[in-house]
N, C-alpha and C positions, 0 to 999 in steps of 0.2 A: 475799836470793833477788832477783834482779835482775827488773826488769817490763822487756821488750821494748816495751810500747805506750809507755812515758815516756819513751821516746829523743824528741827534739825535733827533725822534720827539715821544714826547707826549701828552697823549689825545685825545679827538676823532677821529683823524685821521689816529694814530700810527698804525691801521691795515690796511694802505692800501699803506705803503711805498713798498714795495717793487715791487708789481702790477708797482704803477707808474711810477717809475726806470722803468721798462719794456716797460711801453708805452712810455715813451719818448726815449728811445732810440729805440723803434721801428720806430718811427718821426725823427729820425735821429739828435737827438738834441747831442750833443757833452759831454760830461761829463762836460767841465766846465760851460756851460748851463745849463744841468741838475740839478747841485749843488745848482745853483740860484734859479730853479725851486723847488729844495725839500727845501731849507732854508725857500722861502716864506712860503710854505706848512705847516713847523714847526712852524713858527711865527703866522699862521693862525688856527693851532689846539691848542697852549698853550691860542691863544686870547679865541677860543670858551670854552677851559675848566676855565679858568678863570671867563669867563660872563657866565658860568653854562648852554652853548650851546651847541647843535650836529650840524652836518653836514645839516640836516634838514631845520634847523635856516637861512643859509643861503643866506636870499633874498638881493634885491639893497637894503635896507636900510641898514641891518645888515652889507655888502662890504662895503659899504662907512665908516660906523661907525671905521670897522678893519683900512680901511686905512687910514684915520681921526688918530686912532692911529698909526698908521706906521707913519705918518708926525711929531705927537707931540712927537717921541722919537728920532726924528731926522734923520731918515731914506730919505733919496733922489733916490732909487732908486726902479723898484720895486712898485709903488707906486700907480699904478691905476688900474683902471678895464681889461684893454688890459692883464697888467698881470698876472691876475688868469686866464685865455682863456682857456691854459693849462689840468689844474686842474680841474676845472668845467668843464670842456667837459669828463674828466675822471670820476668826483663823479657822474656828470647828469648821463654820460653812467649807472653808476650802483645802478640808481635811490637814492642813497647817499644822493643827496643835490638839491637842483629845477631844473628845464629847467635852461639852460644856456642863454638862453633869458633875464632870469633877471640880468643878467652880462656882458654880451656881444651886440654887434652887429651880426647881421646877416649875415653881410662880415668880421667881423673875425674869427668866426666860420668858415666858408668856406675855409679861410686861412689854418686853422688847418686843415681840414681835406685833404683840397690840398695838405699839407705837407705829411702826410700820405699817397695820393695818389702818391707821385710823387718819394718817397722812400721801399712802400711796393709793389706796383701795378709796380710801370715803374722801382725802382731798380738804381735810376739815383745816381751816386756820389755825397758827397756831395757838393762840391762847386757846381755842376749844380743845384742841388735843391736849394742854395741860392740866388743863380743868378735869378732861377724862381720864389721863393718868393720874393724877391726885388720887380719884373715888378709886379707880384700880387698885391702888397699892395701899389705900386707908384701909379698902373693904375686904382686901386679902387680910390685911394684918391686923381684920378685929378678928373674922373666921379660922386664924391661923392659928396651929396647934403643933405639938410633941407628934412627930408622925402623921399629920392629919394634911392630907391638901384639898386644895378646889372641888374636887370630882365629891367628895364629899360632904356640899353644902345643900341642902332642903331649901325648897321651897319655904318651910313656916321660917327658914333662919330668915331670908334674905325679906319676908312681912316685918317677922319682930324686928330687924335694924331699921326698917323704915320706920315704921312706927316708935320705933325709939327716938329716931332723929325727929321725927313730927313735933315729938315734945320739948324738943332740946332748940328749934331754928324756926327762925324766919317760915313766911311762905316761900320768897322764894329763892331762898339755899334749899327747901326743902326740894323743889323743882330741878334745882339745879343737879342737887344728890341722886333725884331718881332718873335724868335724864342721861346723865355719865354711869348710873348704875345697867339702868337697860342696853347700854348700848356694849358695856363692859359683861355684862351676860351673854347677851347674845353672841360675841366674840365668841364667848368659853365656850355656847353651845354650836357654833359653827367647825370651832378648832377640836372637836368632842371629847373636851376637858368634861364638862356635865352630860348627863344620857339624854337631857332634854332642854329644853331652853325654859328658862326661869326667870327671863323679863317682865311676864305678864304678872 
């Protein structure tokens, strides 16, 4: 098992390592997954230092430059904006980096907030959290369209999705889907993303 705190980080982000480790643990990330995010943080901090930049310089264009540099070095994992969401949520929350909207979609931000809700507020087991997050990401992708956000989802679309899956899955799989979907939809309503609770 990896130890995220053992990852060595230099550069402008080095002072945030311990707090970011705590943030990831609080959101339910396993030590191995957290270590991946710390290695990405180390790479980003090193790149910022080499470019003479600070966290406040992490605009959309700069983030793209960073990932282009990672890919040019042969990196094959954590090479998209999505992989920076946990770190950018943390840094933007501290005012160290620009608002997350510049590097991630609002749906991605919601999934990060949903993970925190499941772990911190509901205290669910890691396997349950993972299952619910899979449902959240899957349904978001199903409803995603250019320029369309989750606040446009209707009750009819929720019903259609469940009915469609009932034709393709066994009873146990459908039950797990519906349970996770209800949790996700209640969260979206509680966050004011949807105008009313669609979980019914």
